[in-house]
DSSP file (Angstrom, degrees, kcal/mol; ACC not computed):
  #  RESIDUE AA STRUCTURE BP1 BP2  ACC     N-H-->O    O-->H-N    N-H-->O    O-->H-N    TCO  KAPPA ALPHA  PHI   PSI    X-CA   Y-CA   Z-CA
    1    1 A M              0   0    0      0, 0.0    22,-2.6     0, 0.0    21,-0.4   0.000 360.0 360.0 360.0  41.6  247.4  230.4   75.4
    2    2 A R        -     0   0    0     19,-0.2     2,-0.4    20,-0.2    19,-0.2  -0.979 360.0-142.4-147.3 156.4  243.6  230.4   75.2
    3    3 A C  E     -A   20   0A   0     17,-2.7    16,-2.6    -2,-0.3    17,-1.8  -0.982  17.3-149.7-121.3 136.1  240.8  227.9   75.2
    4    4 A S  E     -A   18   0A   0     -2,-0.4     2,-0.5    14,-0.3    14,-0.2  -0.668   7.5-135.6-101.9 159.1  237.7  228.2   73.1
    5    5 A R  E     -A   17   0A   0     12,-3.3    12,-2.1    -2,-0.2     2,-0.5  -0.967  12.3-162.0-117.5 129.0  234.2  227.0   73.8
    6    6 A Y  E     -A   16   0A   0     -2,-0.5     2,-0.4    10,-0.2    10,-0.2  -0.951  16.2-137.4-111.6 123.7  232.1  225.3   71.1
    7    7 A Y        +     0   0    0      8,-2.3     7,-2.9    -2,-0.5     3,-0.1  -0.682  22.4 177.9 -85.5 127.1  228.3  225.2   71.8
    8    8 A I        +     0   0    0     -2,-0.4     2,-0.3     5,-0.2    -1,-0.1   0.492  67.5  12.7-106.6  -6.7  226.7  221.8   70.9
    9    9 A E  S    S+     0   0    0      3,-0.0     3,-0.4     0, 0.0    -1,-0.2  -0.972  93.8  42.8-157.7 169.2  223.2  222.6   72.0
   10   10 A G  S >  S-     0   0    0     -2,-0.3     3,-1.3     1,-0.2    -3,-0.0  -0.412 105.0 -33.9  89.5-165.5  220.9  225.5   73.0
   11   11 A E  T 3  S+     0   0    0      1,-0.3    -1,-0.2    -2,-0.1    -4,-0.0   0.799 137.4  47.6 -63.7 -31.4  220.5  229.0   71.5
   12   12 A K  T >  S+     0   0    0     -3,-0.4     3,-2.6     3,-0.1    -5,-0.4   0.146  76.6 156.9 -99.7  19.6  224.2  229.3   70.6
   13   13 A V  T <  S+     0   0    0     -3,-1.3    -5,-0.2     1,-0.3     3,-0.1  -0.177  70.4  15.4 -51.8 131.2  224.6  225.9   68.9
   14   14 A G  T 3  S+     0   0    0     -7,-2.9    -1,-0.3     1,-0.3     2,-0.2   0.279  98.8 121.0  88.2  -9.8  227.5  225.9   66.4
   15   15 A L    <   -     0   0    0     -3,-2.6    -8,-2.3    -8,-0.1     2,-0.4  -0.520  47.6-152.7 -87.0 155.6  229.0  229.1   67.8
   16   16 A I  E     +A    6   0A   0    -10,-0.2     2,-0.3    -2,-0.2   -10,-0.2  -0.992  19.9 164.4-126.8 133.6  232.6  229.4   69.2
   17   17 A D  E     -A    5   0A   0    -12,-2.1   -12,-3.3    -2,-0.4     2,-0.5  -0.888  45.8 -81.7-138.3 174.2  233.7  231.9   71.7
   18   18 A V  E     -A    4   0A   0     -2,-0.3   -14,-0.3   -14,-0.2     3,-0.2  -0.667  35.7-178.7 -80.8 122.3  236.7  232.4   74.1
   19   19 A F  E    S-     0   0A   0    -16,-2.6     2,-0.3    -2,-0.5   -15,-0.2   0.913  73.7  -3.5 -84.5 -50.7  236.3  230.4   77.3
   20   20 A I  E     -A    3   0A   0    -17,-1.8   -17,-2.7    69,-0.0    -1,-0.4  -0.988  69.2-169.7-145.5 136.8  239.6  231.5   78.9
   21   21 A D        +     0   0    0     -2,-0.3   -19,-0.2   -19,-0.2   -17,-0.0  -0.822  61.4  33.6-122.9 160.9  242.3  233.7   77.6
   22   22 A R        -     0   0    0    -21,-0.4   -20,-0.2    -2,-0.3    -1,-0.2   0.901  69.7-178.4  61.6  46.0  245.8  234.6   78.8
   23   23 A L        -     0   0    0    -22,-2.6    -1,-0.1    -3,-0.2    23,-0.0  -0.344  39.7-112.2 -65.9 157.7  246.7  231.3   80.3
   24   24 A P  S    S-     0   0    0      0, 0.0    22,-2.4     0, 0.0     2,-0.3   0.502  89.6 -13.1 -74.3  -1.0  250.1  231.2   81.9
   25   25 A G  E    S-B   45   0B   0     20,-0.3    20,-0.2   -24,-0.1    -2,-0.2  -0.915 100.0 -40.3-170.8-164.3  251.3  228.8   79.2
   26   26 A L  E     -B   44   0B   0     18,-2.5    17,-2.8    -2,-0.3    18,-0.5  -0.706  59.2-136.2 -84.8 118.0  250.4  226.4   76.4
   27   27 A P  E     +B   42   0B   0      0, 0.0    15,-0.2     0, 0.0     3,-0.1  -0.360  28.0 169.2 -75.9 153.5  247.3  224.4   77.2
   28   28 A D  E     +     0   0B   0     13,-2.4    76,-0.1     1,-0.4    75,-0.1   0.055  52.7   6.2-126.5-120.1  246.9  220.7   76.6
   29   29 A N  E     -     0   0B   0     74,-1.4    12,-2.5    -2,-0.1    -1,-0.4  -0.319  59.3-150.9 -72.8 151.6  244.1  218.4   77.8
   30   30 A I  E     -B   40   0B   0     10,-0.2     2,-0.4    -3,-0.1    10,-0.2  -0.983  13.0-175.0-122.9 133.1  241.0  219.7   79.7
   31   31 A H  E     -B   39   0B   0      8,-2.3     8,-3.3    -2,-0.4     2,-0.4  -0.989  18.3-141.0-130.4 139.1  239.2  217.6   82.2
   32   32 A Y  E     -B   38   0B   0     -2,-0.4     6,-0.2     6,-0.2    -2,-0.0  -0.825   6.7-157.4 -96.0 135.6  235.9  218.3   84.1
   33   33 A D        -     0   0    0      4,-2.2    76,-0.2    -2,-0.4     5,-0.1   0.339  34.2-119.5 -98.6   7.5  235.9  217.1   87.7
   34   34 A L  S    S+     0   0    0      3,-0.3     4,-0.1     1,-0.1    -2,-0.0   0.568  99.8  87.8  65.7   9.6  232.1  216.9   88.3
   35   35 A E  S    S-     0   0    0      2,-0.3    -1,-0.1     0, 0.0     3,-0.1   0.234 116.7 -85.5-117.4   9.5  232.5  219.5   91.0
   36   36 A G  S    S+     0   0    0      1,-0.3    50,-0.6    49,-0.1     2,-0.3   0.636  95.1 103.8  98.5  16.5  232.1  222.6   88.8
   37   37 A Y  E     - C   0  85B   0     48,-0.2    -4,-2.2    49,-0.1     2,-0.4  -0.971  55.5-145.1-134.2 147.4  235.8  223.0   87.7
   38   38 A Y  E     -BC  32  84B   0     46,-2.9    46,-2.6    -2,-0.3     2,-0.6  -0.907  13.4-150.3-105.7 138.8  237.8  222.4   84.6
   39   39 A W  E     -BC  31  83B   0     -8,-3.3    -8,-2.3    -2,-0.4     2,-0.5  -0.949  13.1-167.5-110.9 119.3  241.5  221.2   85.0
   40   40 A I  E     -BC  30  82B   0     42,-2.8    42,-2.5    -2,-0.6     2,-0.2  -0.929  16.0-135.4-113.5 120.2  243.7  222.4   82.1
   41   41 A A  E     - C   0  81B   0    -12,-2.5   -13,-2.4    -2,-0.5     2,-0.7  -0.534  12.5-146.6 -71.5 136.9  247.2  220.9   81.7
   42   42 A I  E     -BC  27  80B   0     38,-2.9    38,-1.9    -2,-0.2    60,-0.5  -0.920   8.0-165.5-108.5 108.4  249.8  223.5   81.0
   43   43 A H  E     -     0   0B   0    -17,-2.8    58,-1.3    -2,-0.7    59,-0.6   0.900  69.0 -17.1 -62.3 -46.3  252.4  221.9   78.7
   44   44 A M  E    S-B   26   0B   0    -18,-0.5   -18,-2.5    57,-0.1    -1,-0.2  -0.979  78.4 -88.9-158.1 159.4  255.0  224.6   79.2
   45   45 A D  E     -B   25   0B   0     32,-2.6     2,-0.4    -2,-0.3   -20,-0.3  -0.238  43.8-102.5 -69.5 154.0  255.2  228.2   80.5
   46   46 A H        +     0   0    0    -22,-2.4     2,-0.3    32,-0.1    -1,-0.1  -0.639  49.0 175.8 -74.9 131.6  254.7  231.3   78.3
   47   47 A T     >  -     0   0    0     -2,-0.4     4,-1.5     1,-0.1     3,-0.1  -0.926  45.1-116.3-135.3 161.3  258.0  232.9   77.4
   48   48 A Y  H  > S+     0   0    0     -2,-0.3     4,-2.0     1,-0.2     5,-0.2   0.867 115.2  59.4 -60.9 -37.8  259.3  235.7   75.3
   49   49 A E  H  > S+     0   0    0      1,-0.2     4,-2.0     2,-0.2    -1,-0.2   0.880 103.5  49.8 -61.7 -39.4  261.2  233.2   73.2
   50   50 A W  H  > S+     0   0    0      2,-0.2     4,-1.9     1,-0.2    -1,-0.2   0.842 106.4  56.6 -70.4 -31.4  257.9  231.4   72.3
   51   51 A D  H  X S+     0   0    0     -4,-1.5     4,-1.3     2,-0.2    -2,-0.2   0.928 108.7  47.1 -60.7 -44.2  256.3  234.7   71.3
   52   52 A L  H  X S+     0   0    0     -4,-2.0     4,-2.5     1,-0.2     7,-0.2   0.895 108.7  55.0 -62.8 -40.1  259.2  235.3   68.9
   53   53 A A  H  < S+     0   0    0     -4,-2.0     7,-0.4     1,-0.2    -1,-0.2   0.860 105.5  52.2 -64.3 -34.8  258.8  231.7   67.5
   54   54 A R  H  < S+     0   0    0     -4,-1.9    -1,-0.2     1,-0.2    -2,-0.2   0.841 115.5  41.8 -68.7 -31.3  255.2  232.3   66.7
   55   55 A K  H  < S+     0   0    0     -4,-1.3    -2,-0.2     1,-0.2    -1,-0.2   0.837 116.0  46.3 -83.7 -34.3  256.0  235.5   64.8
   56   56 A Y    >X  -     0   0    0     -4,-2.5     4,-1.4     1,-0.1     3,-0.6  -0.932  60.4-159.3-121.9 114.3  259.1  234.3   62.9
   57   57 A P  H 3> S+     0   0    0      0, 0.0     4,-2.2     0, 0.0     5,-0.2   0.823  92.7  62.1 -57.9 -33.7  259.3  231.0   61.0
   58   58 A Y  H 3> S+     0   0    0      1,-0.2     4,-2.0     2,-0.2     5,-0.1   0.901 102.9  49.3 -61.3 -40.5  263.1  231.0   61.1
   59   59 A I  H <> S+     0   0    0     -3,-0.6     4,-2.5    -7,-0.2    -1,-0.2   0.882 107.8  54.5 -68.0 -37.2  263.1  230.9   64.9
   60   60 A R  H  X S+     0   0    0     -4,-1.4     4,-2.4    -7,-0.4    -1,-0.2   0.913 108.2  49.8 -60.0 -41.7  260.6  228.0   64.9
   61   61 A K  H  X S+     0   0    0     -4,-2.2     4,-2.2     2,-0.2    -2,-0.2   0.894 109.5  51.4 -63.6 -39.5  263.0  226.1   62.6
   62   62 A L  H  X S+     0   0    0     -4,-2.0     4,-2.5     2,-0.2    -2,-0.2   0.920 110.0  49.0 -63.0 -44.0  265.9  226.9   65.0
   63   63 A F  H  X S+     0   0    0     -4,-2.5     4,-2.6     1,-0.2    -2,-0.2   0.893 109.5  52.4 -62.8 -39.7  263.8  225.6   68.0
   64   64 A A  H  X S+     0   0    0     -4,-2.4     4,-1.9     2,-0.2    -1,-0.2   0.905 110.0  48.9 -62.6 -41.0  263.0  222.4   66.0
   65   65 A F  H  X S+     0   0    0     -4,-2.2     4,-1.5     2,-0.2    -2,-0.2   0.931 112.2  48.0 -62.3 -46.3  266.7  221.8   65.3
   66   66 A L  H  X S+     0   0    0     -4,-2.5     4,-3.1     1,-0.2    -2,-0.2   0.890 110.1  52.4 -62.6 -39.1  267.5  222.4   69.0
   67   67 A E  H  < S+     0   0    0     -4,-2.6    -1,-0.2     1,-0.2    -2,-0.2   0.878 106.2  54.3 -64.3 -36.7  264.8  220.0   70.1
   68   68 A K  H  < S+     0   0    0     -4,-1.9    -1,-0.2     1,-0.2    -2,-0.2   0.878 123.7  24.7 -64.1 -37.8  266.1  217.3   67.8
   69   69 A Y  H  < S+     0   0    0     -4,-1.5     2,-0.4     1,-0.2    -2,-0.2   0.623 125.3  46.4-106.7 -16.0  269.6  217.4   69.2
   70   70 A L  S  < S-     0   0    0     -4,-3.1    -1,-0.2    -5,-0.2    -2,-0.1  -0.753  87.5-139.7-127.7  84.7  269.0  218.8   72.8
   71   71 A K  S    S+     0   0    0     -2,-0.4    -4,-0.1    -3,-0.2    -3,-0.1  -0.732  80.5  32.5 -91.2 137.8  266.1  216.9   74.4
   72   72 A P  S    S-     0   0    0      0, 0.0    -4,-0.0     0, 0.0    -3,-0.0   0.715 104.7-103.4 -75.3 168.4  264.1  218.4   76.0
   73   73 A P    >   -     0   0    0      0, 0.0     3,-1.4     0, 0.0    -2,-0.1  -0.251  27.6-123.6 -55.8 143.1  263.9  221.8   74.4
   74   74 A P  T 3  S+     0   0    0      0, 0.0    -3,-0.1     0, 0.0   -11,-0.0   0.650 105.4  56.9 -67.8 -14.1  265.7  224.4   76.5
   75   75 A L  T 3  S+     0   0    0    -12,-0.1     2,-0.4     2,-0.0   -30,-0.1   0.530  76.9 109.5 -95.9  -5.7  262.7  226.7   76.8
   76   76 A A    <   +     0   0    0     -3,-1.4     2,-0.3   -32,-0.1   -32,-0.1  -0.570  43.7 126.9 -75.4 125.8  260.3  224.2   78.4
   77   77 A K        +     0   0    0     -2,-0.4   -32,-2.6   -32,-0.1    21,-0.2  -0.976  41.7  41.3-165.0 169.1  259.6  225.0   82.1
   78   78 A N        +     0   0    0     19,-0.7    22,-0.2    -2,-0.3   -34,-0.1   0.844  67.4 170.8  54.6  43.3  256.9  225.6   84.7
   79   79 A S  E     + D   0  96B   0     20,-1.7    17,-1.5    17,-0.6     2,-0.3  -0.425  19.7  98.5 -78.7 159.1  254.6  222.8   83.5
   80   80 A G  E     -CD  42  95B   0    -38,-1.9   -38,-2.9    22,-0.2     2,-0.3  -0.927  63.9 -65.5 165.2-137.5  251.6  221.8   85.6
   81   81 A A  E     -CD  41  94B   0     13,-3.0    13,-3.5    -2,-0.3     2,-0.3  -0.991  25.0-151.0-149.0 152.7  247.8  222.5   85.6
   82   82 A V  E     -CD  40  93B   0    -42,-2.5   -42,-2.8    -2,-0.3     2,-0.4  -0.914  13.0-142.8-120.6 153.7  245.4  225.3   86.2
   83   83 A V  E     +CD  39  92B   0      9,-2.4     8,-3.2    -2,-0.3     9,-1.4  -0.967  20.6 179.7-118.0 132.8  241.9  225.1   87.6
   84   84 A V  E     -CD  38  90B   0    -46,-2.6   -46,-2.9    -2,-0.4     6,-0.2  -0.924  23.8-120.8-129.2 154.3  239.1  227.3   86.2
   85   85 A D  E >   -C   37   0B   0      4,-2.0     3,-1.8    -2,-0.3   -48,-0.2  -0.211  45.2 -85.9 -83.6-177.1  235.4  227.5   87.1
   86   86 A L  T 3  S+     0   0    0    -50,-0.6   -49,-0.1     1,-0.3    -1,-0.1   0.668 128.7  54.0 -66.6 -17.0  232.5  227.0   84.6
   87   87 A D  T 3  S-     0   0    0      2,-0.1    -1,-0.3   -67,-0.0     0, 0.0   0.410 121.4-103.9 -95.7   0.8  232.7  230.6   83.5
   88   88 A G    <   +     0   0    0     -3,-1.8     2,-0.4     1,-0.3   -67,-0.2   0.642  68.9 149.8  87.2  15.4  236.4  230.4   82.6
   89   89 A N        -     0   0    0    -69,-0.1    -4,-2.0     1,-0.1     2,-0.3  -0.699  51.7-116.8 -83.5 130.9  237.7  232.3   85.7
   90   90 A L  E     +D   84   0B   0     -2,-0.4    -6,-0.2    -6,-0.2     3,-0.1  -0.511  36.1 174.1 -69.1 125.0  241.1  231.2   86.9
   91   91 A I  E     -     0   0B   0     -8,-3.2     2,-0.3     1,-0.4    -7,-0.2   0.820  57.8 -28.2 -99.3 -43.5  240.9  229.7   90.4
   92   92 A G  E     -D   83   0B   0     -9,-1.4    -9,-2.4     2,-0.0     2,-0.4  -0.987  48.5-130.1-167.3 170.0  244.4  228.4   90.9
   93   93 A R  E     -DE  82 133B   0     40,-1.6    40,-3.0    -2,-0.3     2,-0.5  -0.999   7.6-165.8-136.6 135.3  247.6  227.0   89.4
   94   94 A Y  E     +D   81   0B   0    -13,-3.5   -13,-3.0    -2,-0.4     2,-0.3  -0.980  35.5 132.0-118.8 116.4  249.7  224.0   90.3
   95   95 A Y  E     -D   80   0B   0     -2,-0.5   -15,-0.2   -15,-0.2   -16,-0.1  -0.962  38.5-150.3-155.5 169.0  253.2  224.0   88.8
   96   96 A D  E >   -D   79   0B   0    -17,-1.5     3,-1.5    -2,-0.3   -17,-0.6  -0.980  24.8-129.8-145.8 137.3  256.8  223.5   89.4
   97   97 A P  T 3  S+     0   0    0      0, 0.0   -19,-0.7     0, 0.0   -18,-0.1   0.758 109.9  52.1 -58.8 -23.9  259.8  225.1   87.6
   98   98 A E  T 3  S+     0   0    0    -21,-0.2     2,-0.2   -20,-0.1    -3,-0.0   0.611  87.2 100.3 -89.3 -12.2  261.4  221.7   87.1
   99   99 A L    <   -     0   0    0     -3,-1.5   -20,-1.7   -20,-0.3     2,-0.4  -0.513  50.7-175.7 -77.0 142.3  258.3  220.1   85.5
  100  100 A K        +     0   0    0     -2,-0.2    18,-0.3   -22,-0.2   -56,-0.1  -0.997  54.7   5.0-138.1 142.0  258.2  219.7   81.7
  101  101 A F        +     0   0    0    -58,-1.3    16,-1.8    -2,-0.4     2,-0.4   0.810  64.8 174.9  61.7  38.8  255.6  218.5   79.2
  102  102 A I  E     +F  116   0C   0    -59,-0.6    14,-0.2   -60,-0.5   -22,-0.2  -0.646   2.6 173.3 -71.4 127.4  252.7  217.8   81.6
  103  103 A T  E     +     0   0C   0     12,-2.3   -74,-1.4    -2,-0.4     2,-0.4   0.563  56.5  39.0-115.0 -13.0  249.8  216.9   79.3
  104  104 A T  E     -F  115   0C   0     11,-1.1    11,-2.0   -76,-0.1     2,-0.4  -0.994  49.1-177.3-144.4 134.3  247.0  215.8   81.6
  105  105 A G  E     +F  114   0C   0     -2,-0.4     2,-0.4   -66,-0.3   -74,-0.2  -0.959  14.6 175.8-128.8 114.4  245.8  217.1   85.0
  106  106 A I  E     -F  113   0C   0      7,-2.5     7,-3.1    -2,-0.4     2,-0.5  -0.974  18.5-149.6-123.2 127.8  242.9  215.0   86.5
  107  107 A K  E     +F  112   0C   0     -2,-0.4     2,-0.4     5,-0.2     5,-0.2  -0.855  16.6 177.2 -97.2 126.1  241.4  215.7   89.9
  108  108 A I  E >   -F  111   0C   0      3,-2.6     3,-2.0    -2,-0.5     2,-0.2  -0.966  64.0 -50.3-129.4 113.4  240.1  212.6   91.7
  109  109 A K  T 3  S-     0   0    0     -2,-0.4   -76,-0.0     1,-0.3    -2,-0.0  -0.433 124.0 -17.8  56.1-120.0  238.7  213.3   95.2
  110  110 A E  T 3  S+     0   0    0     -2,-0.2    17,-3.0    -3,-0.1    18,-0.6   0.259 121.9  86.8 -99.7  14.6  241.4  215.3   97.1
  111  111 A H  E <   -FG 108 126C   0     -3,-2.0    -3,-2.6    15,-0.2     2,-0.5  -0.889  60.2-150.9-117.3 145.9  244.3  214.4   94.7
  112  112 A L  E     -FG 107 125C   0     13,-2.7    13,-2.7    -2,-0.4     2,-0.5  -0.959  13.7-157.3-109.4 127.7  245.5  215.9   91.4
  113  113 A Y  E     -FG 106 124C   0     -7,-3.1    -7,-2.5    -2,-0.5     2,-0.5  -0.925   7.2-167.8-108.1 126.0  247.2  213.4   89.0
  114  114 A L  E     -FG 105 123C   0      9,-2.4     9,-2.8    -2,-0.5     2,-0.3  -0.955   3.3-159.6-117.0 129.5  249.6  214.9   86.4
  115  115 A A  E     -FG 104 122C   0    -11,-2.0   -12,-2.3    -2,-0.5   -11,-1.1  -0.835   3.0-153.4-110.7 149.0  250.9  212.9   83.5
  116  116 A N  E     -F  102   0C   0      5,-0.9     5,-0.3    -2,-0.3   -14,-0.2  -0.955  11.6-153.4-123.7 135.6  254.0  213.6   81.4
  117  117 A I  S    S+     0   0    0    -16,-1.8   -15,-0.1    -2,-0.4   -16,-0.1   0.681  94.8  51.8 -82.2 -16.2  254.6  212.6   77.8
  118  118 A M  S    S+     0   0    0    -17,-0.3     2,-0.3   -18,-0.3    -1,-0.2   0.622 111.7  41.7 -95.1 -14.1  258.4  212.5   78.1
  119  119 A G  S    S-     0   0    0      2,-0.2     2,-0.8    -3,-0.2    -3,-0.3  -0.858  77.7-119.5-131.0 165.1  258.6  210.2   81.1
  120  120 A S  S    S+     0   0    0     -2,-0.3     2,-0.3    -5,-0.1    -3,-0.1  -0.507  78.2  94.2-102.4  63.6  257.0  207.1   82.4
  121  121 A F        -     0   0    0     -2,-0.8    -5,-0.9    -5,-0.3     2,-0.4  -0.973  56.9-146.2-148.0 161.0  255.6  208.5   85.6
  122  122 A I  E     -G  115   0C   0     -2,-0.3     2,-0.5    -7,-0.2    -7,-0.2  -0.996  18.4-139.0-128.0 135.1  252.5  210.1   87.1
  123  123 A I  E     -G  114   0C   0     -9,-2.8    -9,-2.4    -2,-0.4     2,-0.5  -0.811  12.8-161.9 -94.9 132.4  252.6  212.7   89.8
  124  124 A R  E     -G  113   0C   0     -2,-0.5     2,-0.5   -11,-0.2   -11,-0.2  -0.969   9.7-174.3-117.0 119.0  250.0  212.5   92.6
  125  125 A L  E     -G  112   0C   0    -13,-2.7   -13,-2.7    -2,-0.5     2,-0.7  -0.955  23.3-135.6-119.5 126.1  249.5  215.7   94.6
  126  126 A N  E  >  -G  111   0C   0     -2,-0.5     4,-2.1   -15,-0.2     3,-0.3  -0.708  15.7-161.3 -79.3 112.6  247.3  215.9   97.7
  127  127 A L  T  4 S+     0   0    0    -17,-3.0    -1,-0.2    -2,-0.7   -16,-0.1   0.758  86.9  54.4 -71.6 -25.8  245.4  219.1   97.2
  128  128 A T  T  4 S+     0   0    0    -18,-0.6    -1,-0.2     1,-0.2   -17,-0.1   0.823 114.1  42.0 -74.7 -30.5  244.4  219.6  100.8
  129  129 A Q  T  4 S+     0   0    0     -3,-0.3    -2,-0.2     1,-0.3    -1,-0.2   0.818 124.4  35.4 -83.1 -33.4  248.0  219.4  101.9
  130  130 A Y  S  < S-     0   0    0     -4,-2.1    -1,-0.3     0, 0.0    -2,-0.0  -0.845  81.2-158.2-126.2  93.6  249.4  221.6   99.0
  131  131 A P        -     0   0    0      0, 0.0    -3,-0.1     0, 0.0    -5,-0.0  -0.202  29.8 -87.7 -70.1 163.4  247.0  224.4   98.0
  132  132 A A        -     0   0    0     -5,-0.1   -38,-0.2     1,-0.1   -50,-0.0  -0.244  36.0-110.1 -68.4 154.1  247.1  226.1   94.7
  133  133 A T  B      E   93   0B   0    -40,-3.0   -40,-1.6     1,-0.1    -1,-0.1  -0.764 360.0 360.0 -79.0 125.9  249.3  229.1   93.8
  134  134 A P              0   0    0      0, 0.0    -1,-0.1     0, 0.0    -2,-0.0   0.535 360.0 360.0 -67.6 360.0  246.9  232.0   93.4
């Protein structure tokens, strides 16, 4: 639930540091909108159950079994996207409790486009009509 920054030029070339930490869920793709913001897709929300799965391999195996036979996994929820500034400060969050497995959030003009890996659809959200959740 963090994104790192890798420097490719300048004084810090080759170094890695934390760009944003404590995201509200598991990050996926990151897109820059040419207006000074990064849009980070949040694949699924952070839950206590996923914390346990990271600590205990047996629980991860159990989740893999459940995913195989109960698609989608029962813990996936609150998918969407977050927007951060160039310094990694969280600006807003766009999500819905019913969304699952959003992998891409791209802002084009006043619309946010969200893509899903489990379905064959794209969500188009008018950002002027529906502001971000702070």
